[in-house]
C-alpha positions as CSV (number, residue, x, y, z in Angstrom):
1,X,-75.0,-40.7,75.7
2,X,-72.1,-40.3,73.1
3,X,-71.7,-43.1,70.7
4,X,-68.4,-44.0,68.9
5,X,-68.9,-44.2,64.8
6,X,-65.2,-45.1,64.6
7,X,-62.8,-47.0,67.3
8,X,-59.4,-47.0,67.7
9,X,-56.9,-49.5,69.2
10,X,-57.2,-50.4,72.6
11,X,-54.3,-49.9,75.0
12,X,-54.0,-53.8,75.2
13,X,-53.4,-54.2,71.6
14,X,-50.2,-51.9,72.3
15,X,-48.8,-53.6,74.7
16,X,-46.7,-55.9,73.2
17,X,-45.2,-53.8,71.2
18,X,-44.6,-51.6,74.0
19,X,-42.9,-54.6,75.9
20,X,-40.6,-55.2,73.0
21,X,-39.5,-51.6,72.9
22,X,-38.4,-51.7,76.3
23,X,-36.7,-55.0,76.0
24,X,-34.7,-53.4,72.8
25,X,-33.7,-50.2,74.6
26,X,-32.8,-51.7,77.8
27,X,-29.9,-53.9,76.1
28,X,-29.0,-51.2,74.0
29,X,-28.5,-48.3,76.7
30,X,-26.5,-51.1,78.8
31,X,-24.2,-51.7,75.8
32,X,-24.0,-47.9,75.7
33,X,-22.7,-47.2,79.3
34,X,-20.4,-50.6,79.1
35,X,-18.7,-49.7,75.4
36,X,-19.2,-46.0,75.3
37,X,-18.4,-44.2,72.0
38,X,-17.3,-48.2,70.6
39,X,-21.2,-48.9,71.1
40,X,-22.6,-45.5,69.9
41,X,-20.9,-46.2,66.4
42,X,-21.7,-49.6,66.2
43,X,-25.2,-48.6,66.5
44,X,-25.2,-45.7,64.2
45,X,-23.5,-47.5,61.4
46,X,-26.3,-50.1,62.3
47,X,-29.8,-47.9,62.3
48,X,-28.7,-44.9,60.3
49,X,-26.0,-46.8,58.0
50,X,-24.1,-43.6,59.2
51,X,-20.4,-43.9,59.7
52,X,-17.9,-40.9,60.7
53,X,-15.0,-41.1,63.2
54,X,-16.4,-38.3,65.1
55,X,-20.3,-37.2,65.1
56,X,-19.7,-33.6,66.6
57,X,-20.3,-31.6,63.8
58,X,-17.4,-28.9,63.5
59,X,-17.7,-25.4,62.9
60,X,-16.8,-25.5,59.4
61,X,-19.6,-28.1,58.8
62,X,-22.0,-26.0,60.8
63,X,-21.3,-22.6,58.7
64,X,-21.8,-25.1,55.4
65,X,-25.3,-26.0,56.4
66,X,-26.2,-22.6,57.2
67,X,-24.7,-21.6,53.9
68,X,-27.4,-23.9,51.8
69,X,-30.2,-22.3,53.1
70,X,-31.7,-19.8,51.0
71,X,-32.5,-16.2,51.9
72,X,-36.3,-17.2,52.4
73,X,-35.4,-20.0,54.4
74,X,-32.9,-18.6,56.7
75,X,-36.0,-15.7,57.3
76,X,-38.6,-18.2,58.1
77,X,-36.5,-19.9,60.7
78,X,-35.4,-16.7,62.2
79,X,-39.3,-15.6,62.2
80,X,-40.0,-19.2,64.3
81,X,-37.3,-18.5,66.6
82,X,-38.1,-15.1,67.2
83,X,-41.7,-16.0,68.2
84,X,-40.3,-19.0,70.4
85,X,-37.7,-16.6,72.1
86,X,-40.3,-14.0,73.0
87,X,-43.0,-16.4,74.2
88,X,-39.9,-17.8,76.3
89,X,-38.7,-14.8,77.7
90,X,-42.1,-13.9,78.7
91,X,-42.5,-16.8,80.6
92,X,-39.2,-16.5,82.1
93,X,-40.3,-13.2,83.2
94,X,-43.2,-14.5,85.2
95,X,-40.9,-17.1,87.5
96,X,-39.3,-15.1,90.1
97,X,-37.2,-15.7,92.8
98,X,-38.7,-14.8,96.5
99,X,-37.4,-14.1,99.8
100,X,-39.6,-12.9,102.6
101,X,-39.6,-12.7,106.5
102,X,-42.2,-14.7,107.8
103,X,-41.7,-14.3,111.2
104,X,-39.5,-11.7,113.1
105,X,-35.8,-12.9,112.6
106,X,-36.8,-15.9,109.9
107,X,-36.1,-15.2,106.7
108,X,-37.3,-17.8,103.8
109,X,-36.9,-17.6,99.9
110,X,-36.5,-19.6,96.9
111,X,-34.4,-19.3,93.8
112,X,-34.9,-20.4,90.5
113,X,-31.5,-22.0,89.2
114,X,-30.9,-23.5,85.5
115,X,-29.5,-26.9,85.2
116,X,-25.9,-27.0,83.9
117,X,-26.4,-28.6,81.0
118,X,-29.4,-30.1,79.0
119,X,-29.3,-32.5,75.6
120,X,-31.8,-31.9,73.4
121,X,-32.9,-34.3,70.9
122,X,-34.4,-33.4,67.8
123,X,-36.1,-36.0,65.3
124,X,-35.1,-35.8,61.8
125,X,-34.9,-39.8,60.3
126,X,-38.1,-39.7,58.6
127,X,-39.0,-35.4,58.6
128,X,-36.3,-32.7,59.2
129,X,-38.2,-31.7,62.2
130,X,-35.8,-28.3,62.8
131,X,-38.9,-26.8,64.5
132,X,-37.9,-29.1,67.5
133,X,-34.9,-27.5,67.6
134,X,-36.2,-24.1,68.7
135,X,-38.5,-25.4,70.7
136,X,-35.5,-27.0,72.9
137,X,-32.6,-24.8,72.5
138,X,-34.1,-21.4,72.7
139,X,-36.0,-22.6,75.4
140,X,-33.4,-23.7,77.8
141,X,-30.8,-21.1,76.3
142,X,-33.5,-18.6,78.0
143,X,-34.0,-20.4,80.9
144,X,-30.3,-19.6,81.4
145,X,-28.7,-23.5,80.8
146,X,-24.8,-22.9,80.2
147,X,-24.1,-25.5,77.8
148,X,-26.6,-27.1,75.5
149,X,-25.9,-30.0,73.6
150,X,-28.1,-31.2,70.9
151,X,-28.7,-34.2,68.2
152,X,-30.3,-34.9,65.1
153,X,-30.2,-38.3,62.9
154,X,-28.6,-38.4,59.6
155,X,-31.5,-37.3,56.5
156,X,-30.8,-38.8,53.5
157,X,-27.5,-39.9,54.4
158,X,-25.8,-36.5,55.4
159,X,-26.7,-33.7,58.5
160,X,-29.9,-32.4,57.5
161,X,-28.7,-28.8,56.7
162,X,-31.7,-26.7,58.2
163,X,-31.8,-28.8,61.5
164,X,-28.4,-28.1,61.7
165,X,-28.9,-24.3,61.1
166,X,-31.9,-24.2,63.4
167,X,-29.9,-25.8,66.6
168,X,-27.0,-23.3,65.4
169,X,-29.1,-20.3,65.2
170,X,-30.9,-21.2,68.4
171,X,-28.1,-21.3,70.6
172,X,-26.6,-24.7,70.8
173,X,-23.1,-25.4,72.3
174,X,-22.3,-28.8,70.8
175,X,-24.0,-30.2,67.5
176,X,-24.1,-34.1,67.0
177,X,-25.4,-35.9,63.8
178,X,-26.4,-38.7,66.0
179,X,-29.9,-40.3,66.1
180,X,-32.2,-43.3,68.1
181,X,-31.3,-44.6,71.3
182,X,-27.6,-43.9,70.9
183,X,-27.9,-39.9,70.9
184,X,-30.0,-40.1,74.1
185,X,-27.8,-42.8,75.6
186,X,-24.7,-40.9,74.8
187,X,-26.0,-37.3,76.0
188,X,-27.4,-39.0,79.3
189,X,-24.7,-41.4,80.1
190,X,-21.5,-40.0,78.6
191,X,-19.1,-41.3,76.5
192,X,-15.0,-41.2,76.1
193,X,-16.2,-38.5,73.4
194,X,-19.3,-36.5,74.8
195,X,-19.5,-35.2,78.4
196,X,-22.7,-36.3,80.1
197,X,-25.9,-33.7,80.5
198,X,-28.1,-33.4,83.2
199,X,-31.4,-33.3,81.6
200,X,-32.8,-34.4,78.5
201,X,-35.7,-32.8,76.5
202,X,-37.3,-33.0,73.1
203,X,-39.8,-35.6,71.0
204,X,-38.9,-38.3,69.1
205,X,-40.2,-42.0,68.4
206,X,-41.1,-45.1,70.3
207,X,-37.6,-45.7,71.0
208,X,-36.1,-42.4,72.1
209,X,-39.1,-41.6,73.9
210,X,-38.6,-45.2,75.8
211,X,-34.5,-44.9,76.2
212,X,-35.4,-41.0,77.7
213,X,-38.1,-42.7,80.5
214,X,-35.2,-45.4,81.8
215,X,-33.0,-42.8,82.0
216,X,-35.1,-40.8,84.2
217,X,-33.4,-40.5,87.8
218,X,-29.9,-40.6,86.1
219,X,-31.1,-37.7,84.5
220,X,-34.3,-35.2,84.2
221,X,-36.2,-35.2,81.5
222,X,-39.1,-33.0,80.3
223,X,-41.9,-35.5,79.8
224,X,-42.7,-38.9,79.1
225,X,-43.6,-39.0,75.1
226,X,-45.6,-41.4,73.0
227,X,-46.8,-41.0,69.5
228,X,-48.4,-37.6,68.2
229,X,-52.0,-37.1,69.5
230,X,-54.7,-34.7,67.9
231,X,-58.6,-34.6,68.8
232,X,-60.4,-31.8,67.0
233,X,-63.8,-30.4,69.3
234,X,-66.1,-29.7,66.7
235,X,-69.9,-28.4,66.4
236,X,-71.8,-27.6,63.0
237,X,-70.3,-23.8,62.8
238,X,-67.8,-25.4,60.7
239,X,-67.4,-28.2,58.1
240,X,-65.8,-31.6,57.4
241,X,-63.1,-30.4,55.1
242,X,-61.5,-28.2,57.8
243,X,-61.9,-31.0,60.5
244,X,-60.6,-33.8,58.4
245,X,-57.3,-31.6,57.5
246,X,-56.9,-30.9,61.0
247,X,-57.0,-34.8,61.6
248,X,-54.9,-35.9,59.0
249,X,-52.8,-32.9,59.3
250,X,-51.5,-34.9,62.4
251,X,-52.1,-38.2,61.6
252,X,-48.8,-38.2,59.4
253,X,-47.0,-37.7,62.3
254,X,-46.7,-41.8,62.3
255,X,-49.0,-44.9,61.7
256,X,-49.8,-44.9,65.5
257,X,-50.5,-41.3,65.9
258,X,-54.3,-41.3,67.7
259,X,-56.4,-38.7,65.8
260,X,-60.1,-37.9,67.4
261,X,-63.3,-36.2,66.4
262,X,-65.2,-34.9,69.1
263,X,-68.3,-33.2,68.1
264,X,-72.4,-32.4,68.5
265,X,-73.1,-33.0,65.3
266,X,-73.2,-36.3,63.7
267,X,-73.7,-34.9,60.3
268,X,-70.5,-33.3,60.4
269,X,-69.2,-36.7,61.9
270,X,-70.1,-38.3,58.9
271,X,-68.8,-35.6,56.6
272,X,-65.7,-35.7,58.4
273,X,-65.3,-39.1,57.9
274,X,-65.9,-38.8,53.7
275,X,-63.6,-35.9,53.7
276,X,-60.9,-38.1,55.4
277,X,-61.1,-40.8,52.9
278,X,-61.3,-38.4,49.9
279,X,-58.1,-36.3,51.2
280,X,-56.5,-39.7,51.5
281,X,-56.6,-40.0,47.8
282,X,-54.5,-37.0,47.3
283,X,-52.5,-36.5,50.4
284,X,-48.9,-36.6,49.8
285,X,-48.2,-38.5,53.1
286,X,-51.5,-40.5,52.5
287,X,-49.6,-43.8,53.3
288,X,-49.1,-43.3,56.7
289,X,-51.7,-40.7,57.4
290,X,-54.2,-44.0,56.2
291,X,-52.7,-46.4,58.5
292,X,-52.9,-44.1,61.6
293,X,-56.6,-43.1,60.5
294,X,-57.4,-47.2,60.4
295,X,-55.7,-48.6,63.4
296,X,-56.1,-45.3,65.7
297,X,-58.5,-43.0,64.3
298,X,-62.0,-42.4,66.2
299,X,-65.3,-40.7,65.9
300,X,-67.3,-39.7,68.8
301,X,-70.3,-38.1,68.7
302,X,-71.5,-36.2,71.8
303,X,-75.2,-34.8,73.2
304,X,-73.7,-31.4,74.3
305,X,-70.7,-29.4,75.1
306,X,-70.4,-30.3,78.8
307,X,-70.4,-33.9,77.5
308,X,-67.8,-32.9,74.9
309,X,-65.6,-31.7,78.2
310,X,-65.8,-34.7,80.1
311,X,-65.2,-37.1,77.6
312,X,-62.2,-34.6,76.2
313,X,-60.6,-34.5,79.7
314,X,-60.8,-38.6,79.5
315,X,-59.0,-38.6,76.7
316,X,-56.6,-35.7,77.8
317,X,-55.0,-35.2,74.5
318,X,-52.3,-33.8,74.0
319,X,-52.9,-31.4,70.9
320,X,-57.1,-30.4,71.3
321,X,-58.2,-27.9,68.1
322,X,-61.4,-26.3,69.2
323,X,-63.8,-25.1,66.3
324,X,-66.9,-24.4,67.8
325,X,-69.1,-21.4,68.2
326,X,-68.0,-20.9,71.4
327,X,-63.9,-22.0,72.1
328,X,-63.8,-20.2,75.2
329,X,-65.9,-22.4,77.2
330,X,-63.2,-25.3,76.7
331,X,-61.0,-23.0,77.9
332,X,-62.9,-22.2,80.9
333,X,-63.9,-25.7,81.7
334,X,-61.2,-28.2,80.3
335,X,-58.4,-29.4,82.7
336,X,-56.4,-32.0,80.7
337,X,-54.9,-31.0,77.6
338,X,-51.2,-30.3,76.1
339,X,-52.0,-27.4,74.5
340,X,-55.6,-26.0,73.5
341,X,-55.9,-24.2,69.6
342,X,-58.6,-22.1,69.9
343,X,-60.7,-21.5,66.9
344,X,-61.3,-22.5,63.2
345,X,-58.4,-19.6,62.7
346,X,-55.7,-21.4,64.4
347,X,-54.6,-24.8,64.4
348,X,-51.8,-27.5,65.4
349,X,-49.8,-27.1,63.2
350,X,-49.2,-23.2,63.8
351,X,-48.1,-24.2,67.3
352,X,-45.8,-27.0,65.8
353,X,-44.1,-25.1,63.9
354,X,-44.1,-21.2,64.3
355,X,-46.5,-19.3,66.5
356,X,-44.2,-19.2,69.7
357,X,-45.7,-21.6,71.9
358,X,-43.8,-24.8,73.1
359,X,-44.8,-28.0,70.4
360,X,-42.8,-30.6,73.0
361,X,-46.2,-31.9,74.9
362,X,-47.7,-34.5,77.1
363,X,-49.1,-37.5,75.0
364,X,-50.4,-40.8,76.5
365,X,-52.8,-38.9,79.2
366,X,-49.9,-37.5,81.0
367,X,-51.6,-34.0,80.7
368,X,-53.6,-35.0,83.6
369,X,-50.2,-34.1,85.6
370,X,-48.2,-32.0,83.9
371,X,-47.7,-29.5,80.9
372,X,-45.4,-29.5,78.3
373,X,-42.0,-28.0,77.5
374,X,-41.3,-24.4,78.9
375,X,-38.5,-22.4,80.7
376,X,-39.8,-23.5,84.1
377,X,-38.6,-27.4,83.2
378,X,-35.3,-26.4,82.6
379,X,-35.2,-24.2,86.0
380,X,-34.5,-26.1,89.8
381,X,-36.8,-23.8,92.3
382,X,-34.5,-24.1,95.4
383,X,-35.3,-23.1,99.1
384,X,-32.6,-20.9,101.5
385,X,-33.5,-20.0,104.7
386,X,-31.5,-17.5,107.2
387,X,-32.2,-17.2,110.6
388,X,-31.5,-13.2,111.6
389,X,-31.4,-12.9,115.6
390,X,-30.5,-15.1,118.8
391,X,-34.2,-14.9,120.1
392,X,-35.8,-16.0,116.6
393,X,-33.0,-19.3,117.0
394,X,-33.8,-20.0,120.3
395,X,-37.7,-19.5,119.6
396,X,-37.7,-22.0,116.5
397,X,-35.5,-24.7,118.5
398,X,-37.8,-25.0,120.9
399,X,-40.6,-26.1,118.7
400,X,-38.3,-28.0,116.8
401,X,-37.0,-29.5,120.0
402,X,-40.7,-30.8,121.0
403,X,-41.5,-31.7,117.1
404,X,-38.4,-34.2,117.1
405,X,-39.2,-35.9,120.4
406,X,-42.7,-37.0,119.2
407,X,-41.0,-38.7,116.1
408,X,-38.0,-39.9,118.1
409,X,-35.3,-38.6,116.6
410,X,-33.0,-37.4,119.3
411,X,-30.1,-36.3,116.7
412,X,-32.1,-33.9,115.1
413,X,-33.6,-32.7,118.5
414,X,-29.6,-31.6,119.7
415,X,-29.6,-29.5,116.4
416,X,-31.9,-27.3,118.0
417,X,-31.5,-28.0,121.5
418,X,-28.1,-26.6,121.2
419,X,-29.1,-23.6,119.5
420,X,-31.3,-22.8,122.5
421,X,-28.5,-23.5,125.1
422,X,-26.2,-21.3,123.1
423,X,-28.6,-18.3,121.6
424,X,-31.2,-18.6,124.3
425,X,-29.7,-19.1,127.4
426,X,-31.2,-22.0,128.8
427,X,-29.4,-25.1,130.0
428,X,-31.4,-27.7,128.0
429,X,-29.6,-31.0,128.5
430,X,-28.7,-33.3,125.5
431,X,-32.2,-34.5,123.6
432,X,-34.3,-37.2,124.1
433,X,-38.1,-37.7,124.8
434,X,-38.1,-37.0,128.5
435,X,-35.5,-33.6,128.1
436,X,-37.4,-32.1,125.0
437,X,-37.9,-28.6,125.6
C-alpha cells in the first residue's frame, strides 16, 4: 500500500476560493454583455493599468514588435512554430471525411468542418507566454479556421513584443493587447469594436478559466482548465536532483500548481525532497514555487509499478513525466493523463515550449474524459445522408413508419409514409399507430 510522505491541500480547501472567483467572473461578464467596449476599457484600466482607445494593434505596431526581436529570437520562434505546425498537419491528415453506401441506394457520410472563428487567449501578465500563441493560433489555422482572433495582456505596461510577434507569425488575423476576463468576455460576447467568435481556446489564470466555463454553451471552448499540474513518476534509475528540477519547473507557474512525485523508492523520495529544499534557495522563481510546493506538493511511495499506474490514473494529471527503467509500461497501461513525457531525456518544458505537441491540456481530473487542444477541437464532424433510389426510400420509410408508431410520433411517421406512397407505390393512410406500414 502506498504511503504519502507529503500531502497537498484538499479539494475542500480550495472550494471557497473557487466560489469567490465564480461570483467575480459572473458580475464582470454581465457588465461586458451590457456595456461592451465601455466595460472592457474600464476593466483593462482597473486590472492592467492599460488605457487605449482601441485595443486592437495596428499593422505598424505589430511590425514594430517583430522588429524588436533579435535574429536568434526570431529563429527560435520560427523553429518552435515549425514543430507545432508539422505535428498539427500530421494530426489534420489523420482526420478523414467519409462517405459510404451502407445499404443499396443509401449513402451516409460526414465532413469535418472548421469553426468559422476562434478566439485565442495568450497568457502574459506574469510571464510573456508566447508559446501559447503557437499552440492555439497555428493549430486553428492548420484546422482551417478562417478568422483567428488573439488577446494577450500587456506586459510591463506595453504589448509584449515576443507575444505579439509570435501571434503574427503564427497567422493571427486580429491581435488585441487585452487581458483577463475582459479579453475572454469581449471575444465571446462581442462588443462594438470586437466581433464575437464561435470558440474560445487557450490557458489562463483562475479568472480566465472560470470565464471560459461560464461562457461555454454560448461559444465552444477547448477544455476546462485549472492551475498547471505535474506528476513525476520515477524509480531509482534516476536521482533526486532530476526529479526536483522537473517538479519545480512546473511549480513556478503559480502558487496553486500541484507538483507530485510518485515513486517506488523511498530513498529517491527523500532525496528529491532534500533537493527541492536546496533548489528553492537558488531558483529565481523560488518565491512562487516554494508556496506551490508547500501547499500543493505531494510525495507518494508506492509498492509497485502497477500501483503507480493505479494512483496516477486516479490523479489524472495534466503533465506526467515518466522516468523509470521501462517508461513504455506506463504508455501501455495508463489511461488518464493530459500528456506523457517518456524517459529522462524529455521533460514537460519541451512539450510546453518547442517539441511540437500542444501544451493546452486538461487539468483538475478532466483527463478522465478529454485530451488536450489539437486540430480536432476546431473541427465539427457533421453528418449527411443521401437516398439514391425509390426502392431504398420506400424500404427505409417502412421501417421508420413502424418505429415512429412505437414512439407515438405521428408527424415523424408521416414523413416516412409520404415517401412510401410516392416512391413505393403503396397507398399508406395518414400516419398513426393503427395505420403504420
